[in-house]
C-alpha positions as CSV (number, residue, x, y, z in Angstrom):
1,M,24.7,47.2,-27.0
2,T,28.4,48.3,-27.0
3,T,29.3,46.8,-23.6
4,L,31.8,44.2,-24.9
5,S,33.6,46.7,-27.1
6,D,33.7,49.2,-24.1
7,V,35.1,46.4,-21.8
8,R,37.7,45.5,-24.5
9,A,38.7,49.2,-24.8
10,L,39.5,49.3,-21.0
11,L,40.6,45.7,-20.3
12,G,42.4,44.9,-23.5
13,E,41.7,42.3,-26.1
14,S,40.3,39.0,-25.1
15,R,41.9,35.8,-26.3
16,F,39.3,33.2,-25.2
17,D,36.6,34.0,-27.6
18,W,34.3,31.0,-26.9
19,S,31.5,30.4,-29.4
20,D,29.9,27.0,-28.5
21,P,26.7,27.7,-26.5
22,A,26.5,24.1,-25.1
23,P,28.1,24.9,-21.7
24,W,25.7,27.8,-21.2
25,N,22.7,25.7,-22.3
26,E,23.6,22.9,-19.8
27,L,24.1,25.4,-17.0
28,E,20.9,27.2,-17.8
29,R,18.9,24.0,-17.9
30,E,20.4,22.9,-14.6
31,F,19.5,26.2,-12.8
32,G,16.3,27.0,-14.8
33,V,17.4,30.5,-15.7
34,A,19.0,32.1,-18.7
35,F,22.0,34.2,-17.8
36,P,21.9,37.8,-19.0
37,A,23.3,38.3,-22.5
38,D,25.9,40.9,-21.5
39,F,27.3,38.6,-18.8
40,R,27.5,35.7,-21.3
41,E,29.1,37.8,-23.9
42,I,31.8,39.1,-21.6
43,V,32.6,35.7,-20.1
44,D,32.6,34.0,-23.5
45,A,35.1,36.7,-24.7
46,Y,37.5,36.4,-21.7
47,G,36.9,33.0,-20.2
48,S,37.9,32.3,-16.6
49,I,40.0,35.3,-15.6
50,S,41.2,37.5,-12.8
51,I,40.6,41.2,-13.4
52,N,43.1,43.6,-11.7
53,G,44.2,40.7,-9.5
54,Q,41.0,41.2,-7.6
55,L,37.8,40.2,-9.4
56,Y,37.3,36.6,-10.5
57,L,35.0,35.6,-13.4
58,K,34.5,32.0,-14.5
59,H,33.3,30.4,-17.7
60,P,30.9,27.5,-17.7
61,A,33.0,25.2,-19.8
62,V,33.5,22.2,-17.5
63,H,36.9,21.3,-18.9
64,L,38.3,24.4,-17.2
65,L,39.8,24.1,-13.7
66,H,37.7,27.1,-12.6
67,D,34.2,26.6,-14.1
68,L,31.1,28.7,-13.4
69,G,28.8,25.8,-12.7
70,S,30.9,24.4,-9.9
71,F,31.3,27.9,-8.5
72,V,27.6,28.7,-8.6
73,R,26.6,25.4,-6.9
74,Q,29.1,25.8,-4.1
75,E,28.2,29.5,-3.5
76,I,24.5,28.8,-3.4
77,E,25.1,26.1,-0.8
78,F,27.3,28.5,1.2
79,W,24.9,31.4,1.1
80,R,22.0,29.2,2.1
81,E,23.7,28.1,5.3
82,E,21.8,29.5,8.3
83,D,24.6,31.7,9.5
84,M,25.3,33.2,6.1
85,A,21.7,33.7,4.7
86,E,21.1,36.6,7.1
87,F,23.8,38.6,5.2
88,L,21.8,38.8,2.0
89,P,18.5,40.7,1.3
90,S,17.0,37.6,-0.4
91,R,17.7,34.0,-0.9
92,A,20.7,32.8,-2.9
93,G,19.6,30.8,-5.9
94,A,18.4,31.0,-9.5
95,G,14.7,31.5,-9.0
96,A,12.8,34.7,-9.6
97,G,13.8,37.3,-7.0
98,E,16.8,35.3,-5.8
99,L,20.5,36.2,-5.9
100,L,22.6,34.2,-8.3
101,P,26.3,34.2,-7.3
102,V,28.6,34.9,-10.3
103,A,31.9,36.3,-9.1
104,T,34.1,36.8,-6.1
105,A,36.9,39.2,-5.2
106,T,40.2,38.7,-3.3
107,T,39.1,41.6,-1.1
108,G,36.2,39.6,0.3
109,E,33.3,40.7,-1.8
110,A,30.7,38.4,-3.5
111,V,29.0,39.5,-6.7
112,F,25.5,38.4,-7.4
113,L,23.0,38.8,-10.3
114,A,19.6,39.6,-8.9
115,V,17.3,37.4,-10.9
116,P,14.3,39.4,-12.2
117,E,11.0,38.8,-10.5
118,A,9.1,39.2,-13.7
119,P,10.1,38.7,-17.3
120,S,9.8,42.4,-18.0
121,S,12.1,43.3,-15.1
122,S,15.8,44.0,-15.6
123,W,18.8,42.1,-14.1
124,R,20.7,44.0,-11.4
125,V,23.9,43.5,-9.6
126,L,24.3,43.0,-5.8
127,V,27.7,43.1,-4.1
128,Q,28.0,41.7,-0.6
129,E,31.0,42.7,1.5
130,M,32.2,39.7,3.6
131,D,34.1,41.9,6.0
132,S,30.9,43.5,7.1
133,P,27.3,42.5,7.0
134,S,26.5,45.1,4.3
135,W,25.5,44.7,0.7
136,T,24.7,47.2,-2.1
137,L,22.2,46.7,-4.9
138,Y,23.2,48.4,-8.2
139,E,20.3,49.2,-10.6
140,M,22.4,48.3,-13.6
141,T,23.3,45.4,-15.8
142,F,26.4,43.3,-15.2
143,G,28.1,44.9,-18.2
144,A,27.4,48.4,-16.9
145,W,28.6,47.4,-13.4
146,L,31.8,45.9,-14.8
147,L,32.4,49.0,-16.9
148,A,32.0,51.2,-13.8
149,Y,34.4,48.9,-11.9
150,L,37.0,49.1,-14.7
151,K,36.7,52.9,-14.8
152,G,37.5,53.0,-11.1
153,R,34.0,54.1,-10.0
154,D,32.7,53.1,-6.6
155,V,30.8,49.9,-7.1
156,T,31.8,48.4,-3.8
157,L,35.0,47.0,-5.3
158,C,37.7,49.6,-5.8
159,S,40.3,48.9,-8.5
160,R,42.4,52.1,-8.4
161,D,44.8,50.8,-5.8
162,R,45.0,47.4,-7.6
163,A,45.4,48.7,-11.1
164,P,47.3,52.0,-10.9
165,D,48.4,51.7,-14.5
166,G,44.9,50.8,-15.8
167,P,42.7,47.7,-15.8
168,F,44.3,44.3,-16.7
169,H,43.3,40.7,-16.8
170,A,45.0,37.3,-16.6
171,P,43.6,33.8,-17.2
172,L,42.9,31.8,-14.0
173,P,45.3,28.9,-13.8
């Protein structure tokens, strides 16, 4: 899999380079699901970052101000509220067939990983647009979706207007 090297080629070198699996292990035990390898690899390389001043990714290390575990817990609670649940095609959560929230955008989109219903099924990406009741399911891994985003392809988020000189990232404060 060349996803991380492809991401680095477009986004620039990462400086976080986390190698301790403990935060992932704790988070996966709590939610009862193993995050996809490509998602983990990218987040471990870059940490909690803003991409193109639009897309926010968070790392599970709890010492960070913006950690993935806190984000996932809050987002699951938010998307399970009666008036928000109707905007998703299935329940927010970490169980088989549920939608696991993993990222947000300043432009109002929420990014989910669709948890496979069977061990032989693939992870997919779902993007929900907060300014409308619509969502789009992408039959691709997170890494492939992120690469498409970085290349300016239409994956619900559009980066061309936010990164006219090319993709960039910055650590979250």
